[in-house]
ROZABA-990762 format. One record per residue (C-alpha): residue in one letter; x, y, z; chain; residue number from 0. Coordinates in Angstrom, 2 decimals. Layout:
<sites>
<site><aa>a</aa><c1>X</c1><c2>Y</c2><c3>Z</c3><ch>A</ch><i>NUM</i></site>
...
</sites>
This chain:
<sites>
<site><aa>x</aa><c1>33.13</c1><c2>-385.58</c2><c3>152.81</c3><ch>A</ch><i>0</i></site>
<site><aa>x</aa><c1>32.62</c1><c2>-381.37</c2><c3>153.90</c3><ch>A</ch><i>1</i></site>
<site><aa>x</aa><c1>29.24</c1><c2>-380.24</c2><c3>153.70</c3><ch>A</ch><i>2</i></site>
<site><aa>x</aa><c1>28.04</c1><c2>-377.37</c2><c3>151.33</c3><ch>A</ch><i>3</i></site>
<site><aa>x</aa><c1>27.41</c1><c2>-374.47</c2><c3>153.52</c3><ch>A</ch><i>4</i></site>
<site><aa>x</aa><c1>24.01</c1><c2>-373.19</c2><c3>152.53</c3><ch>A</ch><i>5</i></site>
<site><aa>x</aa><c1>23.07</c1><c2>-369.54</c2><c3>152.58</c3><ch>A</ch><i>6</i></site>
<site><aa>x</aa><c1>19.22</c1><c2>-368.50</c2><c3>153.16</c3><ch>A</ch><i>7</i></site>
<site><aa>x</aa><c1>19.01</c1><c2>-365.88</c2><c3>149.98</c3><ch>A</ch><i>8</i></site>
<site><aa>x</aa><c1>18.34</c1><c2>-362.55</c2><c3>152.13</c3><ch>A</ch><i>9</i></site>
<site><aa>x</aa><c1>15.56</c1><c2>-360.21</c2><c3>150.27</c3><ch>A</ch><i>10</i></site>
<site><aa>x</aa><c1>14.87</c1><c2>-356.87</c2><c3>151.79</c3><ch>A</ch><i>11</i></site>
<site><aa>x</aa><c1>13.77</c1><c2>-354.87</c2><c3>154.58</c3><ch>A</ch><i>12</i></site>
<site><aa>x</aa><c1>12.35</c1><c2>-351.22</c2><c3>155.09</c3><ch>A</ch><i>13</i></site>
<site><aa>x</aa><c1>12.66</c1><c2>-349.03</c2><c3>158.41</c3><ch>A</ch><i>14</i></site>
<site><aa>x</aa><c1>9.95</c1><c2>-347.44</c2><c3>160.03</c3><ch>A</ch><i>15</i></site>
<site><aa>x</aa><c1>8.83</c1><c2>-344.96</c2><c3>162.34</c3><ch>A</ch><i>16</i></site>
<site><aa>x</aa><c1>5.25</c1><c2>-343.99</c2><c3>163.92</c3><ch>A</ch><i>17</i></site>
<site><aa>x</aa><c1>2.99</c1><c2>-343.28</c2><c3>166.44</c3><ch>A</ch><i>18</i></site>
<site><aa>x</aa><c1>0.19</c1><c2>-344.60</c2><c3>168.05</c3><ch>A</ch><i>19</i></site>
<site><aa>x</aa><c1>-3.12</c1><c2>-343.27</c2><c3>168.56</c3><ch>A</ch><i>20</i></site>
<site><aa>x</aa><c1>-4.17</c1><c2>-341.64</c2><c3>171.66</c3><ch>A</ch><i>21</i></site>
<site><aa>x</aa><c1>-5.28</c1><c2>-344.15</c2><c3>174.58</c3><ch>A</ch><i>22</i></site>
<site><aa>x</aa><c1>-6.78</c1><c2>-343.02</c2><c3>178.17</c3><ch>A</ch><i>23</i></site>
<site><aa>x</aa><c1>-8.38</c1><c2>-340.48</c2><c3>179.02</c3><ch>A</ch><i>24</i></site>
<site><aa>x</aa><c1>-7.56</c1><c2>-337.05</c2><c3>181.13</c3><ch>A</ch><i>25</i></site>
<site><aa>x</aa><c1>-4.29</c1><c2>-336.19</c2><c3>182.55</c3><ch>A</ch><i>26</i></site>
<site><aa>x</aa><c1>-3.29</c1><c2>-340.04</c2><c3>181.71</c3><ch>A</ch><i>27</i></site>
<site><aa>x</aa><c1>-4.27</c1><c2>-339.39</c2><c3>177.77</c3><ch>A</ch><i>28</i></site>
<site><aa>x</aa><c1>-0.89</c1><c2>-339.96</c2><c3>175.76</c3><ch>A</ch><i>29</i></site>
<site><aa>x</aa><c1>0.47</c1><c2>-341.90</c2><c3>172.65</c3><ch>A</ch><i>30</i></site>
<site><aa>x</aa><c1>3.82</c1><c2>-343.28</c2><c3>172.17</c3><ch>A</ch><i>31</i></site>
<site><aa>x</aa><c1>6.32</c1><c2>-343.20</c2><c3>168.97</c3><ch>A</ch><i>32</i></site>
<site><aa>x</aa><c1>8.59</c1><c2>-346.34</c2><c3>167.90</c3><ch>A</ch><i>33</i></site>
<site><aa>x</aa><c1>11.01</c1><c2>-346.64</c2><c3>164.98</c3><ch>A</ch><i>34</i></site>
<site><aa>x</aa><c1>12.68</c1><c2>-350.06</c2><c3>163.52</c3><ch>A</ch><i>35</i></site>
<site><aa>x</aa><c1>13.33</c1><c2>-352.37</c2><c3>160.98</c3><ch>A</ch><i>36</i></site>
<site><aa>x</aa><c1>10.65</c1><c2>-355.06</c2><c3>159.40</c3><ch>A</ch><i>37</i></site>
<site><aa>x</aa><c1>11.78</c1><c2>-358.52</c2><c3>158.82</c3><ch>A</ch><i>38</i></site>
<site><aa>x</aa><c1>12.83</c1><c2>-359.67</c2><c3>155.55</c3><ch>A</ch><i>39</i></site>
<site><aa>x</aa><c1>9.80</c1><c2>-360.16</c2><c3>152.60</c3><ch>A</ch><i>40</i></site>
<site><aa>x</aa><c1>7.81</c1><c2>-363.02</c2><c3>152.87</c3><ch>A</ch><i>41</i></site>
<site><aa>x</aa><c1>5.99</c1><c2>-363.75</c2><c3>149.53</c3><ch>A</ch><i>42</i></site>
<site><aa>x</aa><c1>2.09</c1><c2>-363.69</c2><c3>150.01</c3><ch>A</ch><i>43</i></site>
<site><aa>x</aa><c1>0.02</c1><c2>-364.05</c2><c3>146.95</c3><ch>A</ch><i>44</i></site>
<site><aa>x</aa><c1>1.70</c1><c2>-362.26</c2><c3>143.95</c3><ch>A</ch><i>45</i></site>
<site><aa>x</aa><c1>2.81</c1><c2>-359.70</c2><c3>146.22</c3><ch>A</ch><i>46</i></site>
<site><aa>x</aa><c1>4.94</c1><c2>-360.42</c2><c3>149.78</c3><ch>A</ch><i>47</i></site>
<site><aa>x</aa><c1>4.80</c1><c2>-359.04</c2><c3>153.32</c3><ch>A</ch><i>48</i></site>
<site><aa>x</aa><c1>7.15</c1><c2>-358.70</c2><c3>156.00</c3><ch>A</ch><i>49</i></site>
<site><aa>x</aa><c1>6.33</c1><c2>-358.91</c2><c3>160.20</c3><ch>A</ch><i>50</i></site>
<site><aa>x</aa><c1>7.49</c1><c2>-356.34</c2><c3>162.83</c3><ch>A</ch><i>51</i></site>
<site><aa>x</aa><c1>8.92</c1><c2>-357.94</c2><c3>165.81</c3><ch>A</ch><i>52</i></site>
<site><aa>x</aa><c1>9.03</c1><c2>-354.39</c2><c3>167.88</c3><ch>A</ch><i>53</i></site>
<site><aa>x</aa><c1>10.45</c1><c2>-354.89</c2><c3>171.59</c3><ch>A</ch><i>54</i></site>
<site><aa>x</aa><c1>9.70</c1><c2>-351.09</c2><c3>173.08</c3><ch>A</ch><i>55</i></site>
<site><aa>x</aa><c1>8.03</c1><c2>-348.14</c2><c3>172.55</c3><ch>A</ch><i>56</i></site>
<site><aa>x</aa><c1>9.19</c1><c2>-345.21</c2><c3>173.84</c3><ch>A</ch><i>57</i></site>
<site><aa>x</aa><c1>9.03</c1><c2>-345.05</c2><c3>177.38</c3><ch>A</ch><i>58</i></site>
<site><aa>x</aa><c1>6.01</c1><c2>-343.08</c2><c3>179.38</c3><ch>A</ch><i>59</i></site>
<site><aa>x</aa><c1>6.37</c1><c2>-344.58</c2><c3>182.40</c3><ch>A</ch><i>60</i></site>
<site><aa>x</aa><c1>5.38</c1><c2>-347.70</c2><c3>180.86</c3><ch>A</ch><i>61</i></site>
<site><aa>x</aa><c1>5.83</c1><c2>-349.06</c2><c3>177.03</c3><ch>A</ch><i>62</i></site>
<site><aa>x</aa><c1>4.12</c1><c2>-351.39</c2><c3>174.50</c3><ch>A</ch><i>63</i></site>
<site><aa>x</aa><c1>5.31</c1><c2>-353.63</c2><c3>172.19</c3><ch>A</ch><i>64</i></site>
<site><aa>x</aa><c1>4.65</c1><c2>-354.19</c2><c3>168.22</c3><ch>A</ch><i>65</i></site>
<site><aa>x</aa><c1>4.76</c1><c2>-358.35</c2><c3>168.21</c3><ch>A</ch><i>66</i></site>
<site><aa>x</aa><c1>4.31</c1><c2>-360.78</c2><c3>165.29</c3><ch>A</ch><i>67</i></site>
<site><aa>x</aa><c1>2.55</c1><c2>-357.47</c2><c3>163.02</c3><ch>A</ch><i>68</i></site>
<site><aa>x</aa><c1>2.31</c1><c2>-357.86</c2><c3>159.38</c3><ch>A</ch><i>69</i></site>
<site><aa>x</aa><c1>2.44</c1><c2>-355.20</c2><c3>157.21</c3><ch>A</ch><i>70</i></site>
<site><aa>x</aa><c1>-0.12</c1><c2>-355.52</c2><c3>153.96</c3><ch>A</ch><i>71</i></site>
<site><aa>x</aa><c1>1.57</c1><c2>-356.12</c2><c3>150.36</c3><ch>A</ch><i>72</i></site>
<site><aa>x</aa><c1>3.86</c1><c2>-354.04</c2><c3>148.55</c3><ch>A</ch><i>73</i></site>
<site><aa>x</aa><c1>2.58</c1><c2>-350.51</c2><c3>147.23</c3><ch>A</ch><i>74</i></site>
<site><aa>x</aa><c1>4.34</c1><c2>-349.21</c2><c3>144.47</c3><ch>A</ch><i>75</i></site>
<site><aa>x</aa><c1>5.73</c1><c2>-345.70</c2><c3>143.98</c3><ch>A</ch><i>76</i></site>
<site><aa>x</aa><c1>7.56</c1><c2>-345.89</c2><c3>141.10</c3><ch>A</ch><i>77</i></site>
<site><aa>x</aa><c1>11.01</c1><c2>-346.38</c2><c3>139.68</c3><ch>A</ch><i>78</i></site>
<site><aa>x</aa><c1>10.52</c1><c2>-350.29</c2><c3>140.83</c3><ch>A</ch><i>79</i></site>
<site><aa>x</aa><c1>10.22</c1><c2>-349.00</c2><c3>144.68</c3><ch>A</ch><i>80</i></site>
<site><aa>x</aa><c1>7.60</c1><c2>-349.91</c2><c3>146.96</c3><ch>A</ch><i>81</i></site>
<site><aa>x</aa><c1>5.90</c1><c2>-349.57</c2><c3>150.81</c3><ch>A</ch><i>82</i></site>
<site><aa>x</aa><c1>3.60</c1><c2>-351.16</c2><c3>152.84</c3><ch>A</ch><i>83</i></site>
<site><aa>x</aa><c1>0.66</c1><c2>-350.13</c2><c3>155.15</c3><ch>A</ch><i>84</i></site>
<site><aa>x</aa><c1>0.83</c1><c2>-351.37</c2><c3>158.65</c3><ch>A</ch><i>85</i></site>
<site><aa>x</aa><c1>-2.12</c1><c2>-351.48</c2><c3>161.24</c3><ch>A</ch><i>86</i></site>
<site><aa>x</aa><c1>-2.86</c1><c2>-352.79</c2><c3>164.22</c3><ch>A</ch><i>87</i></site>
<site><aa>x</aa><c1>-2.79</c1><c2>-352.78</c2><c3>168.01</c3><ch>A</ch><i>88</i></site>
<site><aa>x</aa><c1>0.19</c1><c2>-352.31</c2><c3>170.62</c3><ch>A</ch><i>89</i></site>
<site><aa>x</aa><c1>0.37</c1><c2>-355.07</c2><c3>173.31</c3><ch>A</ch><i>90</i></site>
<site><aa>x</aa><c1>-1.45</c1><c2>-353.92</c2><c3>176.65</c3><ch>A</ch><i>91</i></site>
<site><aa>x</aa><c1>0.77</c1><c2>-352.25</c2><c3>179.52</c3><ch>A</ch><i>92</i></site>
<site><aa>x</aa><c1>-0.73</c1><c2>-350.26</c2><c3>182.25</c3><ch>A</ch><i>93</i></site>
<site><aa>x</aa><c1>-4.12</c1><c2>-351.46</c2><c3>181.78</c3><ch>A</ch><i>94</i></site>
<site><aa>x</aa><c1>-4.67</c1><c2>-349.95</c2><c3>177.91</c3><ch>A</ch><i>95</i></site>
<site><aa>x</aa><c1>-3.59</c1><c2>-350.60</c2><c3>174.28</c3><ch>A</ch><i>96</i></site>
<site><aa>x</aa><c1>-2.63</c1><c2>-348.24</c2><c3>171.39</c3><ch>A</ch><i>97</i></site>
<site><aa>x</aa><c1>-3.92</c1><c2>-348.69</c2><c3>167.91</c3><ch>A</ch><i>98</i></site>
<site><aa>x</aa><c1>-1.73</c1><c2>-347.46</c2><c3>164.94</c3><ch>A</ch><i>99</i></site>
<site><aa>x</aa><c1>-1.47</c1><c2>-346.99</c2><c3>161.56</c3><ch>A</ch><i>100</i></site>
<site><aa>x</aa><c1>1.78</c1><c2>-346.00</c2><c3>159.36</c3><ch>A</ch><i>101</i></site>
<site><aa>x</aa><c1>3.67</c1><c2>-346.64</c2><c3>156.31</c3><ch>A</ch><i>102</i></site>
<site><aa>x</aa><c1>6.91</c1><c2>-348.09</c2><c3>155.69</c3><ch>A</ch><i>103</i></site>
<site><aa>x</aa><c1>9.76</c1><c2>-346.27</c2><c3>154.51</c3><ch>A</ch><i>104</i></site>
<site><aa>x</aa><c1>11.05</c1><c2>-347.09</c2><c3>150.54</c3><ch>A</ch><i>105</i></site>
<site><aa>x</aa><c1>12.79</c1><c2>-350.14</c2><c3>150.43</c3><ch>A</ch><i>106</i></site>
<site><aa>x</aa><c1>16.78</c1><c2>-349.39</c2><c3>149.30</c3><ch>A</ch><i>107</i></site>
<site><aa>x</aa><c1>16.12</c1><c2>-345.62</c2><c3>148.53</c3><ch>A</ch><i>108</i></site>
<site><aa>x</aa><c1>19.42</c1><c2>-344.51</c2><c3>147.30</c3><ch>A</ch><i>109</i></site>
<site><aa>x</aa><c1>20.30</c1><c2>-347.62</c2><c3>145.30</c3><ch>A</ch><i>110</i></site>
</sites>
């Protein structure tokens, strides 16, 4: 007897882009830019969150990762659409880390 294929239900994801806050001092003071797509929605209380697992920020003789970062809950923006606020720290590299905060882009902007 054949097993019935089970398909995991897809929910939705969000695109995002942002910049880290400045780190280091003097001539080494700098920030990084990043962009990507969140993971699928994860139910959380009466809302949901998303996980971000980004391998690289932009390259400036080094890069940082955004690992296992979780968004905040959905923030309604009208017409049944929403965004998420995200805050956290990059991984350490070149003896420093960067703070960041940004909002995801709207889910399904054209639908």
